[in-house]
OpenMM code with the backbone's topology and positions (N, CA, C; nanometers):
from openmm import Vec3, app, unit

residues = "UNK UNK UNK UNK UNK UNK UNK UNK UNK UNK UNK UNK UNK UNK UNK UNK UNK UNK UNK UNK UNK UNK UNK UNK UNK UNK UNK UNK UNK UNK UNK UNK UNK UNK UNK UNK UNK UNK UNK UNK UNK UNK UNK UNK UNK UNK UNK UNK UNK UNK UNK UNK UNK UNK UNK UNK UNK UNK UNK UNK UNK UNK UNK UNK UNK UNK UNK UNK UNK UNK UNK UNK UNK UNK UNK UNK UNK UNK UNK UNK UNK UNK UNK UNK UNK UNK UNK UNK UNK UNK UNK UNK UNK UNK UNK UNK UNK UNK UNK UNK UNK UNK".split()
positions = [
    Vec3(-0.1353, -1.4499, 1.4672),
    Vec3(-0.2543, -1.3369, 1.4430),
    Vec3(-0.2463, -1.3641, 1.2969),
    Vec3(-0.3978, -1.3253, 1.2537),
    Vec3(-0.4126, -1.3029, 1.1169),
    Vec3(-0.4623, -1.1799, 1.0516),
    Vec3(-0.4483, -1.1461, 0.9407),
    Vec3(-0.4791, -1.0295, 0.8836),
    Vec3(-0.5681, -1.0817, 0.7888),
    Vec3(-0.7103, -1.0707, 0.7692),
    Vec3(-0.7995, -1.1194, 0.6587),
    Vec3(-0.8569, -0.9895, 0.5784),
    Vec3(-0.8103, -0.9651, 0.4693),
    Vec3(-0.8979, -0.8546, 0.3704),
    Vec3(-0.9929, -0.9331, 0.2874),
    Vec3(-1.0969, -0.8992, 0.2817),
    Vec3(-1.2101, -0.9529, 0.2341),
    Vec3(-1.3194, -0.8465, 0.1802),
    Vec3(-1.4029, -0.8757, 0.1027),
    Vec3(-1.5131, -0.8083, 0.0451),
    Vec3(-1.6054, -0.9108, 0.0167),
    Vec3(-1.7198, -0.8599, 0.0421),
    Vec3(-1.8594, -0.9330, 0.0137),
    Vec3(-1.9724, -0.8291, -0.0849),
    Vec3(-1.9947, -0.9031, -0.1728),
    Vec3(-2.1135, -0.7989, -0.2461),
    Vec3(-2.2098, -0.8950, -0.3077),
    Vec3(-2.3432, -0.8274, -0.3214),
    Vec3(-2.4506, -0.9465, -0.3621),
    Vec3(-2.4128, -0.8875, -0.5338),
    Vec3(-2.4900, -1.0073, -0.6010),
    Vec3(-2.4658, -1.0300, -0.7405),
    Vec3(-2.6057, -0.9849, -0.7904),
    Vec3(-2.6345, -0.8848, -0.8833),
    Vec3(-2.7679, -0.8971, -0.9321),
    Vec3(-2.8748, -0.7983, -0.8665),
    Vec3(-2.8314, -0.7099, -0.7918),
    Vec3(-2.9172, -0.6000, -0.7322),
    Vec3(-2.8916, -0.4634, -0.7616),
    Vec3(-2.8150, -0.4450, -0.8723),
    Vec3(-2.8107, -0.3255, -0.9210),
    Vec3(-2.6774, -0.2560, -0.9003),
    Vec3(-2.6755, -0.1322, -0.9251),
    Vec3(-2.5351, -0.0445, -0.9107),
    Vec3(-2.5049, -0.0227, -0.7722),
    Vec3(-2.5966, 0.0308, -0.6989),
    Vec3(-2.5445, 0.0513, -0.5751),
    Vec3(-2.5404, -0.0622, -0.4798),
    Vec3(-2.4730, -0.0931, -0.3956),
    Vec3(-2.4374, -0.1769, -0.3014),
    Vec3(-2.4185, -0.1562, -0.1356),
    Vec3(-2.4294, -0.0086, -0.1388),
    Vec3(-2.3449, 0.0315, -0.0040),
    Vec3(-2.4574, -0.0120, 0.1066),
    Vec3(-2.5889, -0.0470, 0.0931),
    Vec3(-2.6734, -0.0719, 0.1820),
    Vec3(-2.6099, -0.2508, 0.2536),
    Vec3(-2.5779, -0.3253, 0.1415),
    Vec3(-2.5508, -0.4255, 0.1716),
    Vec3(-2.4224, -0.4483, 0.2438),
    Vec3(-2.3062, -0.3762, 0.1872),
    Vec3(-2.1738, -0.3688, 0.2408),
    Vec3(-2.1900, -0.2889, 0.4085),
    Vec3(-2.2858, -0.2272, 0.4294),
    Vec3(-2.3240, -0.1461, 0.5447),
    Vec3(-2.3633, -0.2878, 0.6344),
    Vec3(-2.4309, -0.3523, 0.5901),
    Vec3(-2.4692, -0.4710, 0.6691),
    Vec3(-2.3798, -0.5564, 0.7408),
    Vec3(-2.2647, -0.5699, 0.6194),
    Vec3(-2.1339, -0.6542, 0.6451),
    Vec3(-2.0541, -0.5930, 0.7494),
    Vec3(-2.0486, -0.4733, 0.7712),
    Vec3(-1.9801, -0.3714, 0.8044),
    Vec3(-2.0106, -0.3581, 0.9684),
    Vec3(-2.1526, -0.3713, 0.9930),
    Vec3(-2.2207, -0.3774, 1.0961),
    Vec3(-2.1642, -0.5069, 1.2036),
    Vec3(-2.1651, -0.6156, 1.1167),
    Vec3(-2.1134, -0.7315, 1.1818),
    Vec3(-1.9631, -0.7105, 1.2192),
    Vec3(-1.8830, -0.6769, 1.1548),
    Vec3(-1.7582, -0.6685, 1.1596),
    Vec3(-1.7432, -0.5839, 1.2856),
    Vec3(-1.7934, -0.4626, 1.2890),
    Vec3(-1.7967, -0.3700, 1.4012),
    Vec3(-1.8279, -0.4265, 1.5266),
    Vec3(-1.9264, -0.5024, 1.5088),
    Vec3(-1.9882, -0.6052, 1.6222),
    Vec3(-1.8962, -0.7082, 1.6925),
    Vec3(-1.8146, -0.7564, 1.6265),
    Vec3(-1.7159, -0.8563, 1.6207),
    Vec3(-1.6247, -0.8288, 1.7377),
    Vec3(-1.5850, -0.7086, 1.7500),
    Vec3(-1.4944, -0.6808, 1.8606),
    Vec3(-1.3416, -0.6836, 1.8113),
    Vec3(-1.3217, -0.7508, 1.6751),
    Vec3(-1.1968, -0.7319, 1.6120),
    Vec3(-1.1674, -0.6020, 1.5595),
    Vec3(-1.0272, -0.5873, 1.5668),
    Vec3(-0.9541, -0.4803, 1.4970),
    Vec3(-1.0051, -0.4598, 1.3334),
    Vec3(-1.0230, -0.3409, 1.2853),
    Vec3(-1.0628, -0.3528, 1.1623),
    Vec3(-1.0549, -0.2158, 1.0780),
    Vec3(-1.0438, -0.2274, 0.9601),
    Vec3(-0.9948, -0.0866, 0.8743),
    Vec3(-1.0761, -0.1114, 0.7579),
    Vec3(-1.1966, -0.0332, 0.7358),
    Vec3(-1.2850, -0.0347, 0.5993),
    Vec3(-1.1974, 0.0345, 0.4792),
    Vec3(-1.2091, -0.0104, 0.3613),
    Vec3(-1.1568, 0.0923, 0.2710),
    Vec3(-1.2413, 0.0474, 0.1413),
    Vec3(-1.2001, 0.1407, 0.0357),
    Vec3(-1.2809, 0.1696, -0.0772),
    Vec3(-1.3292, 0.0142, -0.1571),
    Vec3(-1.2325, -0.0723, -0.1124),
    Vec3(-1.2338, -0.2116, -0.1954),
    Vec3(-1.2630, -0.3304, -0.1183),
    Vec3(-1.2851, -0.3053, 0.0181),
    Vec3(-1.3044, -0.4050, 0.1345),
    Vec3(-1.2876, -0.3941, 0.2645),
    Vec3(-1.2609, -0.4741, 0.3129),
    Vec3(-1.2435, -0.4573, 0.4881),
    Vec3(-1.1105, -0.5343, 0.5242),
    Vec3(-1.0109, -0.5070, 0.6240),
    Vec3(-0.9007, -0.5852, 0.6904),
    Vec3(-0.9671, -0.5691, 0.8098),
    Vec3(-0.9503, -0.7216, 0.8777),
    Vec3(-0.9899, -0.7610, 1.0145),
    Vec3(-0.8760, -0.8495, 1.0426),
    Vec3(-0.8354, -0.8065, 1.1997),
    Vec3(-0.7319, -0.8842, 1.2613),
    Vec3(-0.7936, -0.9601, 1.3821),
    Vec3(-0.7297, -1.0878, 1.3733),
    Vec3(-0.7817, -1.1635, 1.4797),
    Vec3(-0.7215, -1.3051, 1.4531),
    Vec3(-0.7440, -1.4131, 1.5252),
    Vec3(-0.7253, -1.5449, 1.5291),
    Vec3(-0.7685, -1.6146, 1.4060),
    Vec3(-0.7521, -1.6774, 1.3351),
    Vec3(-0.7863, -1.7500, 1.2260),
    Vec3(-0.9361, -1.8117, 1.2571),
    Vec3(-0.9787, -1.8783, 1.3233),
    Vec3(-1.1280, -1.9075, 1.3298),
    Vec3(-1.2119, -1.8083, 1.3690),
    Vec3(-1.1633, -1.6959, 1.4202),
    Vec3(-1.2507, -1.5704, 1.4410),
    Vec3(-1.2578, -1.5000, 1.3062),
    Vec3(-1.1724, -1.4743, 1.2308),
    Vec3(-1.1852, -1.3824, 1.1280),
    Vec3(-1.2506, -1.5083, 0.9896),
    Vec3(-1.2207, -1.6261, 1.0099),
    Vec3(-1.3126, -1.7039, 0.9014),
    Vec3(-1.4507, -1.7088, 0.9404),
    Vec3(-1.4781, -1.6945, 1.0831),
    Vec3(-1.6212, -1.7368, 1.0860),
    Vec3(-1.7015, -1.5799, 1.0878),
    Vec3(-1.6323, -1.4795, 1.1119),
    Vec3(-1.7036, -1.3430, 1.0960),
    Vec3(-1.7052, -1.3281, 0.9335),
    Vec3(-1.6111, -1.3932, 0.8509),
    Vec3(-1.6441, -1.3728, 0.6977),
    Vec3(-1.7775, -1.4780, 0.6537),
    Vec3(-1.7779, -1.5580, 0.7213),
    Vec3(-1.9286, -1.6426, 0.6803),
    Vec3(-2.0181, -1.5961, 0.7388),
    Vec3(-2.0192, -1.5332, 0.8514),
    Vec3(-2.1535, -1.4339, 0.8747),
    Vec3(-2.1772, -1.3206, 0.7890),
    Vec3(-2.0857, -1.2664, 0.7453),
    Vec3(-2.0975, -1.1679, 0.6651),
    Vec3(-2.1560, -1.2262, 0.5227),
    Vec3(-2.1218, -1.3280, 0.4808),
    Vec3(-2.1830, -1.3567, 0.3535),
    Vec3(-2.3023, -1.4119, 0.3682),
    Vec3(-2.3434, -1.4805, 0.4758),
    Vec3(-2.4672, -1.5299, 0.5159),
    Vec3(-2.5654, -1.4116, 0.5312),
    Vec3(-2.5296, -1.3092, 0.5872),
    Vec3(-2.6061, -1.1865, 0.6206),
    Vec3(-2.6630, -1.1113, 0.4784),
    Vec3(-2.5904, -1.1353, 0.3837),
    Vec3(-2.6040, -1.0834, 0.2298),
    Vec3(-2.7067, -1.1827, 0.1838),
    Vec3(-2.6747, -1.3195, 0.1994),
    Vec3(-2.7600, -1.4048, 0.1410),
    Vec3(-2.8923, -1.4455, 0.1923),
    Vec3(-2.9552, -1.3577, 0.3042),
    Vec3(-3.0716, -1.3714, 0.3391),
    Vec3(-3.1644, -1.3124, 0.2387),
    Vec3(-3.1149, -1.2139, 0.1440),
    Vec3(-3.2267, -1.1663, 0.0679),
    Vec3(-3.1454, -1.1350, -0.0599),
    Vec3(-3.0433, -1.2074, -0.0917),
    Vec3(-2.9502, -1.2125, -0.2338),
    Vec3(-2.9388, -1.3663, -0.2679),
    Vec3(-3.0009, -1.3766, -0.3873),
    Vec3(-2.9796, -1.4834, -0.4583),
    Vec3(-2.8256, -1.5553, -0.4734),
    Vec3(-2.7349, -1.4651, -0.4723),
    Vec3(-2.5952, -1.4769, -0.5259),
    Vec3(-2.5116, -1.3892, -0.4519),
    Vec3(-2.4195, -1.4323, -0.3793),
    Vec3(-2.3135, -1.3283, -0.3015),
    Vec3(-2.1898, -1.3652, -0.3379),
    Vec3(-2.1085, -1.2713, -0.3881),
    Vec3(-1.9556, -1.2854, -0.4367),
    Vec3(-1.8590, -1.2206, -0.3190),
    Vec3(-1.7708, -1.3201, -0.2921),
    Vec3(-1.6686, -1.3012, -0.2019),
    Vec3(-1.5258, -1.3030, -0.2498),
    Vec3(-1.4288, -1.2094, -0.2277),
    Vec3(-1.3007, -1.2131, -0.2426),
    Vec3(-1.2270, -1.2125, -0.1031),
    Vec3(-1.1361, -1.3094, -0.0797),
    Vec3(-1.0557, -1.2866, 0.0361),
    Vec3(-0.8949, -1.2998, 0.0266),
    Vec3(-0.8218, -1.2489, 0.0923),
    Vec3(-0.6578, -1.2705, 0.1084),
    Vec3(-0.6119, -1.2760, 0.2560),
    Vec3(-0.5385, -1.3850, 0.2772),
    Vec3(-0.5397, -1.4008, 0.4046),
    Vec3(-0.3781, -1.3667, 0.4640),
    Vec3(-0.3244, -1.3126, 0.5668),
    Vec3(-0.1769, -1.3185, 0.6200),
    Vec3(-0.1961, -1.3784, 0.7427),
    Vec3(-0.1330, -1.5077, 0.7274),
    Vec3(-0.0919, -1.5781, 0.8656),
    Vec3(0.0334, -1.5762, 0.9294),
    Vec3(0.0188, -1.5110, 1.0427),
    Vec3(0.1669, -1.4844, 1.0805),
    Vec3(0.1727, -1.4975, 1.2466),
    Vec3(0.2343, -1.5925, 1.3049),
    Vec3(0.2848, -1.6178, 1.4471),
    Vec3(0.3315, -1.4871, 1.4970),
    Vec3(0.2790, -1.4677, 1.6236),
    Vec3(0.3372, -1.3022, 1.6743),
    Vec3(0.2182, -1.2482, 1.7362),
    Vec3(0.2606, -1.1357, 1.7920),
    Vec3(0.1397, -1.0554, 1.8524),
    Vec3(0.0659, -0.9875, 1.7599),
    Vec3(-0.0376, -0.8953, 1.8041),
    Vec3(-0.1546, -0.8409, 1.7334),
    Vec3(-0.0824, -0.6946, 1.7130),
    Vec3(-0.1571, -0.6253, 1.6289),
    Vec3(-0.1159, -0.4871, 1.5700),
    Vec3(-0.0516, -0.4497, 1.4631),
    Vec3(-0.0487, -0.5727, 1.3890),
    Vec3(0.0091, -0.5747, 1.2351),
    Vec3(-0.0797, -0.5023, 1.1408),
    Vec3(-0.2283, -0.4842, 1.1886),
    Vec3(-0.3200, -0.4058, 1.0858),
    Vec3(-0.2399, -0.2577, 1.0632),
    Vec3(-0.1764, -0.1953, 1.1716),
    Vec3(-0.1455, -0.0707, 1.1037),
    Vec3(-0.0028, -0.0792, 1.1307),
    Vec3(0.0717, -0.1731, 1.1963),
    Vec3(0.2344, -0.1885, 1.1949),
    Vec3(0.2827, -0.2159, 1.0496),
    Vec3(0.2316, -0.2801, 0.9878),
    Vec3(0.2626, -0.3293, 0.8761),
    Vec3(0.2998, -0.1636, 0.7614),
    Vec3(0.1747, -0.1069, 0.7955),
    Vec3(0.1638, 0.0309, 0.7045),
    Vec3(0.2971, 0.1164, 0.7831),
    Vec3(0.2807, 0.1269, 0.8984),
    Vec3(0.3891, 0.2248, 0.9403),
    Vec3(0.5266, 0.1867, 0.9480),
    Vec3(0.5621, 0.0753, 0.9317),
    Vec3(0.6981, 0.0241, 0.8968),
    Vec3(0.7406, 0.0425, 0.7593),
    Vec3(0.6424, 0.0431, 0.6548),
    Vec3(0.6625, 0.0883, 0.5152),
    Vec3(0.6795, 0.2570, 0.5059),
    Vec3(0.5992, 0.3127, 0.6003),
    Vec3(0.6092, 0.4498, 0.6101),
    Vec3(0.7440, 0.5208, 0.6673),
    Vec3(0.7895, 0.4301, 0.7788),
    Vec3(0.9263, 0.4608, 0.8163),
    Vec3(1.0213, 0.4330, 0.7052),
    Vec3(1.0261, 0.3488, 0.6189),
    Vec3(1.1202, 0.3279, 0.5266),
    Vec3(1.1082, 0.4697, 0.4250),
    Vec3(0.9961, 0.5057, 0.4020),
    Vec3(0.9544, 0.6107, 0.3283),
    Vec3(1.0290, 0.7461, 0.3922),
    Vec3(1.0530, 0.7585, 0.5162),
    Vec3(1.0663, 0.8594, 0.6014),
    Vec3(0.9490, 0.9505, 0.6185),
    Vec3(0.8486, 0.8880, 0.6404),
    Vec3(0.7288, 0.9525, 0.6382),
    Vec3(0.6685, 0.9069, 0.8057),
    Vec3(0.6174, 0.9891, 0.8666),
    Vec3(0.5343, 0.9735, 1.0008),
    Vec3(0.4403, 0.8656, 1.0122),
    Vec3(0.4581, 0.7657, 1.0988),
    Vec3(0.3286, 0.6907, 1.1071),
    Vec3(0.1845, 0.7805, 1.1184),
    Vec3(0.0785, 0.6931, 1.0640),
    Vec3(-0.0386, 0.7341, 1.0677),
    Vec3(-0.0874, 0.7646, 1.2165),
    Vec3(-0.1966, 0.8806, 1.2225),
    Vec3(-0.2359, 0.8970, 1.3652),
    Vec3(-0.3488, 0.8074, 1.3968),
] * unit.nanometer
topology = app.Topology()
chain = topology.addChain("A")
for resn in residues:
    res = topology.addResidue(resn, chain)
    for name in ("N", "CA", "C"):
        topology.addAtom(name, app.Element.getBySymbol(name[0]), res)
């Protein structure tokens, strides 16, 4: 399983990018992969080819009407079962003696 944290952003479109981000998040949601959106990007969980293909689709979706697209990505490849998207955070919270997120 792989966790991919990534963000895509158009360059040169002004201060507000939320409509472009929403375009990418629509693709993420439609992928069927487990994901979490946060203020600086999105984390998706899946097999390596799936998450890389999804990132490519998001970049190309913005490039349709943007001359330049910036992308940052961080990948955690780990053999084993799914469920690490929330499992990693829950294990840290347990170490802190806090309850897992709902």
